[in-house]
N, C-alpha and C positions, 0 to 999 in steps of 0.2 A: 566418361567422354560423351559428349552429345553434339550433334550437328547444329550449326547456326541455321535458323530458318532462312528462307529466301529473302524475306524482308529485312531480317537482322543483317544478312550478308550485304544487301544493297546499301544499307546505311554505312557499312564498313567500306565498301568499294567506292562510295561517293566522296571519301576523304581525299583531299589534295593538300599541297603545302599552304595554300591560302584559304581553303575551306575545311575548317576543323569540325569534326563531327562528335565532339563531346558536349554534354549538357552540364550546367552548373546548378548546384543546390547549395543554399546558404542557410545556416542556422545561427542566429544570434542568441547568445547564452548569458544569463545574468548570474554572476557569482555573488552569493550572499556571504555572510561572515563565516559560515561553516564550510564553504566551498572555495574560498579565495586562494587556497593552496593548490587548486586543481591545475596541474601542469600538463605539458604535452606528453610526458612519460606516463602519467596517470591516464590520460586520454587514450594513448596507445594500448594500455592494458584493458581499458573498457572495450575497445573495438576487438582486440584479440580474444577477449572472453566471450564475445557475441558472434564469432565467426560462424558458428553452427546456425545462427539466425540470419546471417548476412552472406549466404553462400555465393551469390554472384561476385563478391569481392575476391573470391578464391578461384575464379575462372581465368585460365590463361589461354590465349589464342594460339591455336596450332594450325599451321598451313598444311594442306594436303599436297604431296609431291605432284609436280607438273600442273598444279592448279586444276586437278582432275575433278574437283567438286568444291562446294563451299567449305570454308575452314570449319574446324571443330573447337569446342571449348573443352579443355582439360579441366575437369572439376577438381576442387579440393587440392589445388597446387600449394607449394610453399609460398608464404607471403612475408616479405621483408617489411615490417611495419616502420622501421627507421627510414626506409626509402619512400614508402607510400604516404606516411603521415609526416608532414613537414612543418617547420615553424615559419611564421611570418610576423614581422613587427610593423604595425601601422605608424605612419607619420602623425605628429600632433596636428590638430587636437583630438584626433581619433573619432571623428563624427561619420555621418552617413557618406559624405563625399569622399573622405579618405578611404573608407572601406570599399566603396564602389570602384575607386581607382585601382586599388589592390586587386580586386576581382577581375577587372579588365586585364591587368598584367598576367594574372593566373590563367585566364582564358585564352591568351594570345599564343600559347605554345601547344603543339599537339601532344597526345599521350604516346609514350614509348611502347610499341607493341611487343617488346621483349619481356615486358612485365604484365601482370593483370592490368586491365585497362581502366584504372582509376587512380586518383591521387586525392589526398585530403590535406588541407592547410589549417593549422591551428593558429589562428590570427589573434595576436595580443595587441594591446594598446588602445582598445576601444574605450571611449569615455564611459563613465558611470559604472565602473567595475564590471565590464562585460568583455567577453571574448566572442569570436565567431569561428565556426567550423565551415570551411568551404570544400564541398565535394565536387571534383571534376571527374565525370564518369562517361564513358563512351556510349553513344546512343545505341550502338549495336547490342549493348548489355541490357538496357531497360528503357521503356517508354515512360510517359508521364505517370500513368496509373501505377506501373511497377515501381517507379522511383518513389512515389508517395508511400507505397506500402513498405518499401525498403527503409525509408526514413523513419517510419513508425517502428520498425524492428530495431533501428539504430538508437532510437530514443526509448525512454521508459514508458512506452505505450503498449508494449507486448510483454507477456511473461517470459522471462529469460532464466534458464537454469543457472545455478550457482557456479558450475564448472562447465567448460566447453568440451564437447566430444569431437571437435574438429580434428581430422587427421588427413594428411596429404596422400594423394593417389600417385602411382607411378606414371611416368611419361609413356605415351604409346610408341610402338616401333613403327618404322616406315611401312613395313608389310601390313600391320594392323590398320594404318591410315588408308592405304590403297584398297584393302579388302573391304573396309567399312564404307568407303566411297562408292565402290562398285555395287554393294548391296543397297545403299541408299538411292543410287541412280535407278535401280530396278523398281524401287518403291515409288519414286517420282514418276517414272513412266506409267506405272499402274494407276496413278492418280490423274493422269491426263484426261481420261473420259469424264470424270466428275468435274474437273475444272472447266472443260469445254461446255458441259451441261450448265454449270453455274453461269458462265458467260452468256450462253444462248438464252437462258431464262431472263437475265438482265436486259438483253437486247429486245426480247419480246415485251417486257414490261415497258420499256421506253417507247416502242412502236404503238403499244395500246394506250399509252397515257395521253390524256387530253392536253396536258401542259407541254409535254415533250421537253427535250433539252434545248435550250436557247440561250442567246447572249444575256438575256435578262436573268436567267438562272445562274449561270456559272461563267459566262464569257470565256470559254476555254481558248487558250493560246492567243488571247488578244489583250494582254495587260498593256497599258500605255507606258511609254518611256518616262522615267522620273529621275529625280536626283538620287534616289536610293538604289537604282538599278545600273550596275556597272561591274567591272572586274574587281573582285574584293582584294583588299590588302590583308596580309596575315595578322595585323594588329587588331585587337578587340578592345572595345570600350563599353563600359557597363554603367547603368544607372538604375536607381530604385526610388519608389515612393510608396506611401502607405495611406489607404483610406479606411474609414470605419465600415465594416461589412454592413452594419445596420443602416448606415446612410444610403448605401447603394441599394439595399433591399427595399427601403422605404421609398426611394425615388422611383425604382422600377415598378413597385406595386402601384403607385399613383398613375404611372404611364402605361400600365399593362405590359411591362417588359420584364424579361428574365434577367438574372445576373449576367448571363452570356450576352444578351442583347445590349445591356448597359456597357459591357466591356467593348463590344464592337462599336457602339455609338461613341464612347469616349475616344477610342482609337481613331474613328473617322474624323472627329473634330480636331484632334491633335494633328493628324496627318494633313488635314485641310490647312491648318496654320503653317505647317512646315512646307507644304507645297507652295503656298503663296510666298513664303519667305525665300525658298531656294529656287523655285521654278517660275515664280511670277504668275502661276495660274493653278487652280484647283480642279482636278478631274476625278471621276470615279476610278477606284483601284480594285485590284483583285488580290485577295488574301487566301492563303491556304490555312485552314483551321483544322487541326488534328481531331479526329473522332475515333474514340476507342470502341472496339467491339468485344472486349474482354475486361470486365470490371471485377474479376475475382479478387476479393480482399486479401487472399493468401499469395497472389502472384507477385513475385519480386524480381522477375527478369523477363526478357523477351519483349517483342514489339507486336502489338495487336491493335494497330490503328491504321487509318488511311486519311489522306488529306482531302477535306471537303472545301471546294472552291466557293468563296463567298464574295459577292460584290460589296465593296466598301464605299458608302455614299459621301465621299469627301468633297464632292462638288456642291452639296447642299449647304446653304448658308444658315438656314433656320435650325437651331439645335433640336427642337421637337420633331421636325421633319426628318432629321438624321436618325433619331431614336426609332421612329416608325419605320423608316426605310431599312435600318439595320435589322429590326425584327422581321420585316417582310423578306428581306434578302436571305436571312438565316433559315426561315421556314422553307423558302423555295429551294435553297441549296440542299437542305436535308431531304426534301422530296426527290430531287434529282439524284442525290447520293444513294438513297435507298432504291431508286429505280434500277440503277446499274448494279447495285450490290456492294456493300461496304468492304467486302473481302476481295474484290476483283483484282486489284493491283497486287495485293500481298500474295494471292494464290499464284499469279503468273510470275511473280518475282523469283519463285523457286527455280525457274527455268532460264533465268538470265545468266549467260556465261560470264565468268569472272573477268577474263582478259578483255573482252569486248565492253563490258560494263565499266571497268576501270578506265579504259581508253575514252569512252564517251564522257565520263565525268571530268577527266583531265581536260578534254577539249572544251567542255562547257565552262569550267573554272578559269580557263585562259582567255576567254573571249571578252573583249571590252565592249559591252553593250547590254541592252536590256535582257532580262530573263523572259523567255517566250512563254512561260507557264504562269508566273505569278509575280506580284510586286513585293510581297513580304509575307512573313508568317505571323499569325496571331493565335495565341493559345490561352485557354482558360481552364485551369485544372483545380478541382476541389481538393484541398489538402487536409491534414488532420483536424478533427473537430475538438480534440482534447489537447491541453497543454502538455508538451513533452518535457522530459528531463534527461540530461546526459550526465552520468556520474553524480546524480543528485541535484545538479544545477538546472534552473528553470530555462527552458527555451522560450524566448520572448517573441521572436519573429522568424519566419521562414520565407525565403525568396528562391525562385527557380527561373531558369531561362534555357530555351532550346538553342540549337546551333543556327548559324546563318547558312543559307543554301547558295549555290553558285548564281552569281548575278543579282543577288538580293541582299543588300547591306543593312537590313533592319529586321529584328525579331522582337515582338512584344509578347511577353508571357506573364499571365496573372495567376497567382496562387492564393487561395483563401486559407487562412489559418486561424481557427477559433473565431475571434471577433474582428479579424483584419482582412482586408483585400490588398494584397501586396503586389505591386506592379514592378516588373523587371524589364529592362530594355537592353538589348545587345546590338551594337553596331560595329562596323569595321572602322579603320582609321580615316576613311575618306568620305563617309556618308554625311555626317553632321559634325559641326564644330564641337558639340558637347552633347552626349546622349541625354543629359538632364533636360535639354530642350524638349525632348519627347515626353518625359514623365511630368514636367511642369505643365506642358500643354494639355496632357490628359487630365490633370487635376483641375486646371483652369476650365476646360470644357465641361467637366462634371459640374462645376459651379454654375456655368452658363445654363446647363440643362436644368438644374434646380431652380435657378432664377426664372427661366421661361415657364417652368411648371408651377410657379407660385410657391416654391419652397425656399426656406431660408438658405442663403449661401454660406452661413456659418457652419463649418464642418465639425463633426465630433472629433475631439482630440483623442488619439489613440495613445493612452498613457504609457503602455509598454514599449511602443515603437520608438526608434531613433528619431531625432528631430529632422526637419526637411533639409535637403542638401543646399 
C-alpha cells in the first residue's frame, strides 16, 4: 500500500462527468509475415508476463473511510486481463482518420474506479497489416515522463525476465486505512515548516528579480475568452499528424529555436488560423505547458510536474516573428517558473482537503464560460529514441495526449519517437467541427515557417507513419 501524493490526488479529485482525467497513449504496430497471427489473446499474455515491469497497472484505488486522507494505491492487486484488454475493430479503410475516430470514442468515457485505472484496446482493421494498441490510463497514475518510461517497459526496449514474479497483495482492512492515514497526517504536519520555507524562498527570489512576474511573463488569470473556452461536453474527439523530426530540427537550427520553441510556434500559427475562423479575430493566448522536475528513467508512476504558463503569440501574422516570440515567451516563462519554485503547487497540494477540492472542480466544470487560468494545454514530451517491439512486432508510431481541463476544450500534445514528431490533438464535442482542423493547421504553419525561412516547403515523407487524414 502507498499513499497518493497530493498532486496525484488533485488529478483524481479534478475528474467530473464531463472532465475525464485519463491520458491516451497509442502504439501503431506492424505485423510482418512471422507475426500476423498475433492476436488479442497473445497480447494479453505478453502484458501478463510483464506485470512485474508494469507495476502501476496493478494499482487499485482504495478510498480512506470518511475521506480522512488522500486515497491509497493497493499495489499488486488481481488484474482481469479480459476486462482491461479489449478488442476494437476499425471501420474500412482503416486509415489514420478511422483510427483517430476510434480513439475519440475510447477517450469519451471515464475509467471505472472499481478496477485498476487503465484500459487497453487491441485495435484491428488498420491498413497495411497493422494493429494499434490504445492505452487509456488515469493521470493520477503517471505523468508524461513516467508514461514514456512505462511504454518502454511495455515494449521490447527493456530487458524482461522469461517468467513473471508478479503476485497479488491482500486488501487492507478499514482499521489499517485509518491508522495509516493518521500516521501520514502527522508526517504532513511535520513537513509544513519546510514547505513554508520553500514558498518564502520563492517569494524572495521574485522580489529580488529585476524582471519580476508580469503579464508579459505569464499573464496570470487573464486569458482572453475564445471559442475553445466553455463548459465541456463529455464527448472527446481526437486527431493526429506526423512530421519528420529531422525537418523540425533543421528548421529550428536555422532560426535559433529549440524543438519546444517550434512546437509552440506551430501551435501559435494553427491557433491563429482557428481564432480567425471561429472568433473572427486573433489574440495572444495563455497555455499551460507541463514541466517535469523528475526525469528518472526508472520512474514509471506518479506525477512530478507543474504547469508553466506561456504566452502564445497567436496575434502575430508573420511566421518568423511568431517563432521568435514563442522562443522569448518560453524563456521568460521558465525564468518566472524557476523564481517561484517548480515544486510550489505540488508541495501545497498535499494539504488540499478532498471534499473541498472535489466541490471546487465540480463547480468549475459546470460553469459555462472561459477558464480563468488558461486557454489550453500544450505539451512536448520526448519519447523513446529506439524502435520498440511488442510480441516481436515492430512499433512504427507512438502518439499521446493529455486530458482536457475544466473550461478548456483543446489539448495539443507532441511526442517524438525515433525519427518522428507525432502531433496529437484532443477536443470535446463542441470546440471544433473536426480536430483535424488543428493538426492540418499545424502542418500548414510549419510549411509557412519554412517558406519564410527560405527552406523548401517539401516535407520529408515519414515512410513508417500512416498517411495523412
